[in-house]
C-alpha positions as CSV (number, residue, x, y, z in Angstrom):
1,X,-56.5,52.8,87.6
2,X,-55.1,49.3,88.2
3,X,-57.8,48.0,84.6
4,X,-55.9,51.0,83.1
5,X,-52.6,49.3,83.5
6,X,-53.5,45.8,83.0
7,X,-55.1,47.1,79.8
8,X,-51.7,48.6,79.1
9,X,-49.7,45.8,79.4
10,X,-52.2,43.3,77.8
11,X,-52.5,45.7,74.7
12,X,-48.6,45.8,74.4
13,X,-48.2,41.9,74.9
14,X,-50.4,41.2,72.1
15,X,-49.0,43.8,69.9
16,X,-45.5,42.1,70.4
17,X,-47.0,38.8,69.5
18,X,-48.8,40.2,66.0
19,X,-45.5,41.6,65.4
20,X,-43.4,38.6,66.3
21,X,-46.7,36.2,63.6
22,X,-45.8,38.7,60.8
23,X,-41.7,38.0,61.2
24,X,-42.2,34.8,61.2
25,X,-44.5,34.5,58.0
26,X,-42.7,36.4,56.3
27,X,-39.4,34.2,56.7
28,X,-42.2,31.2,55.9
29,X,-42.8,33.1,52.9
30,X,-38.9,33.9,51.7
31,X,-38.2,30.4,52.2
32,X,-41.3,29.2,50.2
33,X,-39.9,31.5,47.5
34,X,-36.7,30.6,47.5
35,X,-37.8,27.0,47.0
36,X,-40.1,27.9,44.0
37,X,-37.5,30.2,42.6
38,X,-34.2,28.1,42.7
39,X,-36.5,25.7,39.4
40,X,-36.0,29.0,37.6
41,X,-32.4,29.4,37.0
42,X,-30.8,32.3,34.9
43,X,-27.8,34.8,34.3
44,X,-27.5,37.6,36.1
45,X,-25.6,40.5,35.8
46,X,-24.3,43.1,38.6
47,X,-22.1,46.2,38.5
48,X,-20.8,48.0,41.2
49,X,-19.7,51.9,41.3
50,X,-21.2,52.7,37.5
51,X,-20.6,56.2,37.5
52,X,-19.0,56.9,34.1
53,X,-18.1,52.9,33.7
54,X,-16.0,52.8,36.3
55,X,-17.5,50.3,38.2
56,X,-16.8,45.9,38.3
57,X,-19.4,43.8,37.4
58,X,-20.0,40.2,37.5
59,X,-22.1,37.8,35.3
60,X,-23.5,35.0,37.0
61,X,-24.5,31.9,35.6
62,X,-27.2,29.1,36.6
63,X,-28.9,30.8,39.6
64,X,-32.0,31.1,41.0
65,X,-34.1,33.9,39.4
66,X,-34.7,35.5,42.9
67,X,-31.0,35.4,43.9
68,X,-30.0,37.9,41.1
69,X,-32.8,40.8,42.4
70,X,-31.8,40.0,46.0
71,X,-28.7,41.7,45.1
72,X,-28.1,44.7,47.1
73,X,-29.2,47.7,44.8
74,X,-28.9,51.4,44.9
75,X,-27.1,54.4,43.6
76,X,-24.1,52.8,42.2
77,X,-25.6,49.4,41.7
78,X,-27.4,47.9,39.7
79,X,-28.6,44.2,38.1
80,X,-30.6,42.4,35.9
81,X,-31.7,39.1,35.1
82,X,-32.3,38.4,31.7
83,X,-28.6,38.2,30.4
84,X,-26.3,35.0,28.7
85,X,-23.0,35.1,30.6
86,X,-21.7,33.2,27.9
87,X,-22.9,36.3,25.3
88,X,-21.6,38.8,27.8
89,X,-18.3,37.5,28.4
90,X,-17.4,36.8,25.3
91,X,-16.2,40.7,24.7
92,X,-13.8,42.6,27.1
93,X,-11.8,40.5,30.0
94,X,-13.1,38.4,32.1
95,X,-12.1,36.1,35.4
96,X,-13.7,33.4,36.1
97,X,-14.5,32.2,39.8
98,X,-13.2,28.7,41.6
99,X,-16.9,27.2,41.1
100,X,-16.9,28.2,37.7
101,X,-20.5,30.1,38.2
102,X,-19.7,33.7,37.8
103,X,-17.1,36.0,36.1
104,X,-15.9,39.1,36.8
105,X,-14.3,42.1,34.9
106,X,-12.6,45.4,36.6
107,X,-13.3,48.8,35.2
108,X,-10.1,48.5,32.7
109,X,-11.6,45.5,31.3
110,X,-15.6,45.3,31.3
111,X,-17.2,45.6,28.2
112,X,-19.6,48.3,27.6
113,X,-22.6,45.6,27.4
114,X,-21.7,44.9,30.6
115,X,-23.0,48.1,32.3
116,X,-25.9,48.1,29.6
117,X,-27.3,44.6,30.7
118,X,-26.9,46.1,34.6
119,X,-29.0,49.2,34.1
120,X,-31.7,47.9,31.3
121,X,-34.5,46.5,33.1
122,X,-34.8,43.3,30.5
123,X,-30.8,43.2,30.5
124,X,-30.6,44.1,27.0
């Protein structure tokens, strides 16, 4: 009986160690991917609450490609990175951020192209 208890404790500890090792490896991989992707800059359009073209959109300029794909996604949200903010913001009414890296439009000012870019896999 005592041996059985020792085996259970040993198995429990080794399982926890494996989980910690996997978590640590995952963190390292994310950091590595962030470093690699930081050399690849692109623009990204991201829209929220896009049902019936009623959401707001943001176009991010010159950001690492991986950060666009890291934006939240879900039933009312989408994103794409193969889009030029300069081209996209030439129509509709957009508001520029303080750092100059993003432009935002509201549902009353966003052009249809913004929603199309957000919902098209290649961003066009």
